[in-house]
Each structure stands twice: as C-alpha cells, then as structure tokens.
C-alpha positions as CSV (number, residue, x, y, z in Angstrom):
1,M,-0.3,-0.2,-0.3
2,N,1.3,3.6,-1.1
3,N,2.0,6.2,1.5
4,F,-0.9,8.0,0.0
5,N,-3.3,5.1,0.7
6,N,-2.2,4.3,3.8
7,T,-2.7,8.1,5.3
8,V,-6.2,8.1,4.0
9,L,-6.9,4.6,6.0
10,L,-5.4,6.1,9.0
11,L,-7.5,9.3,8.9
12,L,-10.6,7.6,7.8
13,K,-10.1,5.6,11.0
14,E,-9.6,8.8,13.0
15,I,-13.0,9.6,11.5
16,E,-14.9,6.6,12.6
17,C,-13.4,6.7,15.9
18,E,-14.5,9.8,16.3
19,M,-18.1,9.6,15.3
20,Q,-18.1,6.9,17.8
21,Q,-16.9,8.3,20.7
22,K,-19.8,11.2,19.5
23,L,-22.3,8.6,19.6
24,L,-22.3,9.3,16.1
25,W,-21.7,5.6,14.3
26,Q,-25.2,3.9,14.0
27,S,-25.1,-0.3,14.3
28,L,-27.6,-0.4,11.9
29,P,-27.7,1.2,8.3
30,P,-30.0,3.2,7.0
31,N,-33.6,2.2,5.1
32,P,-31.8,0.3,2.0
33,D,-34.3,3.2,-0.4
34,A,-31.4,5.4,1.4
35,F,-28.9,4.2,-0.6
36,L,-30.8,4.9,-3.6
37,S,-30.3,8.4,-4.0
38,E,-29.0,10.3,-6.4
39,Q,-28.2,13.9,-5.0
40,P,-24.6,14.5,-3.5
41,F,-23.7,13.1,-0.4
42,A,-27.2,11.2,-0.7
43,I,-28.4,14.7,1.1
44,D,-32.8,13.8,0.2
45,R,-32.2,10.5,2.1
46,M,-29.2,10.3,4.5
47,S,-27.9,12.9,7.6
48,S,-24.6,13.9,7.1
49,Y,-23.1,10.9,9.5
50,E,-25.3,8.2,7.9
51,W,-23.7,9.4,4.2
52,L,-20.1,9.1,5.8
53,Q,-20.8,6.6,7.7
54,W,-22.3,3.9,5.2
55,I,-21.1,5.1,1.7
56,F,-17.7,7.5,1.6
57,I,-16.4,5.3,4.0
58,P,-16.6,2.0,3.0
59,R,-16.1,2.8,-0.7
60,M,-12.9,4.5,-0.1
61,R,-12.0,1.7,1.7
62,A,-13.1,-1.0,-0.3
63,L,-11.1,1.3,-3.6
64,I,-8.1,0.8,-1.1
65,D,-8.2,-3.0,-0.3
66,A,-8.7,-3.2,-4.4
67,N,-5.6,-1.0,-4.9
68,A,-7.0,1.3,-6.8
69,I,-6.7,5.1,-7.4
70,L,-8.3,7.0,-4.7
71,P,-10.0,9.9,-5.9
72,R,-8.5,13.4,-5.4
73,N,-9.4,17.7,-4.8
74,F,-12.5,16.0,-3.5
75,S,-13.9,19.2,-0.9
76,L,-16.0,17.5,1.5
77,H,-15.5,20.0,4.2
78,P,-17.6,22.7,2.7
79,Y,-20.6,20.5,2.5
80,F,-20.0,18.7,6.3
81,E,-19.0,22.4,7.9
82,E,-23.0,23.6,7.1
83,S,-24.7,20.6,7.6
84,L,-23.2,20.5,11.0
85,K,-22.7,24.6,12.1
86,E,-25.1,24.0,15.4
87,Q,-23.0,20.9,16.9
88,E,-20.6,22.4,18.8
89,E,-19.3,18.9,19.3
90,A,-18.7,18.1,16.0
91,A,-15.2,20.0,15.9
92,E,-12.8,17.8,16.1
93,L,-14.9,15.5,13.3
94,L,-14.6,18.8,10.9
95,S,-10.9,19.1,11.6
96,L,-10.6,16.1,10.2
97,I,-12.8,16.0,7.4
98,K,-10.5,18.8,6.7
99,R,-7.3,17.2,7.3
100,L,-8.5,14.7,5.0
101,D,-9.4,17.2,2.1
102,E,-6.3,18.7,2.0
103,L,-4.7,15.4,2.1
104,A,-6.5,14.6,-1.2
105,K,-5.5,17.8,-2.7
106,S,-1.8,17.3,-2.5
C-alpha cells in the first residue's frame, strides 16, 4: 500500500473513532431506499453522518483494499461545515474531514 493510501486509511479510522466517541456511529444501516439517492451526499435521504459512515468510508476502504486509485481533489469539509454548524461537539470531526480534504489536494 502506498503512503497516500495508508494516510487516508488512518484518517478514515480517526473519523470513525471520533464518530463512535460522539455516539454518531450507527449499529444499523439506514433504510435500503436511502442508498438509492442520486443526490450529492445522498442529502435527500441520509444525514451527513449516515452518508459518511455508510457510503463514503466503505467506498474509500474498498478502493484501498482493491489497490485502486483513490479520488483526489474532493471537498467534503464545506458540506459538513454547513450541515454540522449547529453542533459544537462536531469540531474535531470537522477538523479530521478538513485534513482528509487537504490530503486529497496534495
């Protein structure tokens, strides 16, 4: 595994741990219909946390496991900053997401 993929994997784990500490990590997936969304971030059918847990993190891990090329130049932070603006406890999660964005742009 290359250094970039390894760093992404570590950041994904940190995001997962932060979500678990803040009790945002869910034990059951959303309704199967939620996965049919065609909107960015499945905004019409999932919360930002659900999208992160059930779509983004698994897809990134699957790409890493397959030694595939990871997407670059994505920007998750603006969406999460807006969706979590009322939640002071999300500061560390936002920081981790910003680090992931910055890594993807490097």
